[in-house]
Residue, then its C-alpha position, 0 to 999 in steps of 0.5 A: m347181171s344187174l348193175l346194182e344188187l342189194a340182197n337181204v340188207s338190214k340196217e340197225f342203228d344203236l342209240g345206246g343201252s338196249t335201244r336200237v332203230y330198225a331202219l331196214d329189214d331184209v330188203s332186196l332190190s336190183v337196178d339195171a343199166g338204163e333203168t329207173v327204179a323208184i322207191i316210195g314210202e312215207s317219212g321213216s320208211g327207210k328210203s334214204t337209208l337204203g340209198r346211202l347204203a347202196l353207195r356204201l356211205i353207211e354199212p349194212t348190219r346184214g346183207s350184201v351189196r354188189f355193183e357190176g358183179r363186185d362185192v362192194l362191202a368187201l372192197p378195200p379203201a383204195e378200190l372203193r375210192k376208184l369205184r366212187a366215180k361210177l356211183q354218184i348221188i344227187f341230193q334233195e337240197p341243192f344249195e346245201s350240197l354245194n360249197p358256197r365258197m367255190r365257183v360252179a366250174d370248180i364244183i363240177g370239176e372237183p370229182l375229176a380232180i379226185h377220180r382222174p388226177g392224171t387229167s390235164a387242166q385243159d382237158r378237165r376244163a373242156r369236160v366241165d364246159r361240156v357238162i355245163e352245156q349238157v345240163g342246160l346252164a349258160p357258159d357264163m355261169a361257170r364263174r358264179y357262186p351257188g348263192e348267185l343261182s336259182g334253185g333250179q340252176q343249183q340243182r343243175v350244178g348238182i346234176a353236172r357234178a354227178v355226171v361229170t365222171e360218167p357214172s353208171l349209177i346215180v342215187l337221186d334222193e328227192p331231187t326235185s322236192s324243193l323246186d317249184l312245179s315248172v322247174r321240177a318238170q324241167i329237171l325231170q326232163l333233163l334227168a330223162d335226157l341224160q339217162a337216154e344219152l349216157g345209159m345210167g341206172y337211176l335209184f330214184i327216192s321220192h314220196d311224190i306219187h306223180t313224179v314216181r309215176y312219170v319217171s320210173d320203170r319199176i317201183v319199190v314200195m317201202y313201209r317201216g324198213r321193209v319192201v311191201e310191194t314191187g313191180p313194173s310201175e304202170r302195173v302197180f299204179a293200175d292195180p295196187r295189191h298191198p293195202y299200204t300201196q293202195a293207201l298211198l295212191a288213194a292219198a294222192l289226187p289223180v292228175d286225171p279227174d276221171e281216174e278212180m283209185p281204190p278206197a283205202r284208209l290207214v288207221g292209227d300211227p306207225a309203230s315205233p322204229t325201235t320196235l322189231v316187228r315179227g309179223c306184218v309191219l302194217y298190222g294195227r293200221c291196216p283196214v283189212g288186217e287180221d290177228r294172224c297178220a301179227q302172228t305170221e312172218v309176212r314177207l315178199t312173195p311172188l304175185d306173178a312173174n314180175r310182181e311181189v307183195a308182202c301180204i297174206k291176202p293181196g288185193a283185198p280192197g281197203s275200206 
């Protein structure tokens, strides 16, 4: 049984009148304990919507969300509140997610006060001190305010707040995109160390190809609210089979200058998210698309035992 399971999830936002935004369309994925599943795609692909839906911060229009075998959508408010301690999120902008009027120790300790109200003040402070050390912050930072910290230190506070309740799953929504490269590497290593120590599952949302390659076990490629390719990260990076995945990887400069990526080029602009697409969501931009792509419902199909691709001719090189 997977830690997190999303099955056939769709999300539509009603903008009034007959206008709707189709943010997610029939998305399924799972995350196991100790595993990092990365979601990549350009802006507007539905990555952040999917992460918030996984935590039931928003409700799906259709589909199911299960955590540790429990139907999250069916839980009454009291039970959902108890579950929150096991489901946490780390945001993109650390400073914006921290209360500027609270000291670091109080920010980190607040989830304990909410989810473990029976914990004594002494035990709560001991736990906070332990987590501060765990994320690599100096003890004297406990009394500082977020505005007195660097961006990397602020993100360490955000991480400490997320892990203080010993969660089973953390959604990381672009957790390093606002940090410079040296600090980014330190935060990624910290997240890897915490995962190894605590056994948490990560749902890692990013548009940074190189970061995703470094951190993930499996990769989910999204475009226009749909999953277009999924599989073990190294295999997807070594042999991308969907034209959109090929284009994403080709657009990123390789770390190794001798590494060759398949040529791929998208044309035109994405269709409006207020348009419900019945055929392939990449039709009109795909360099190898055909008329039948617009007429055929193109969904994920198994490529082999571990990979799925939503394409009628997967692997055709882009041009």
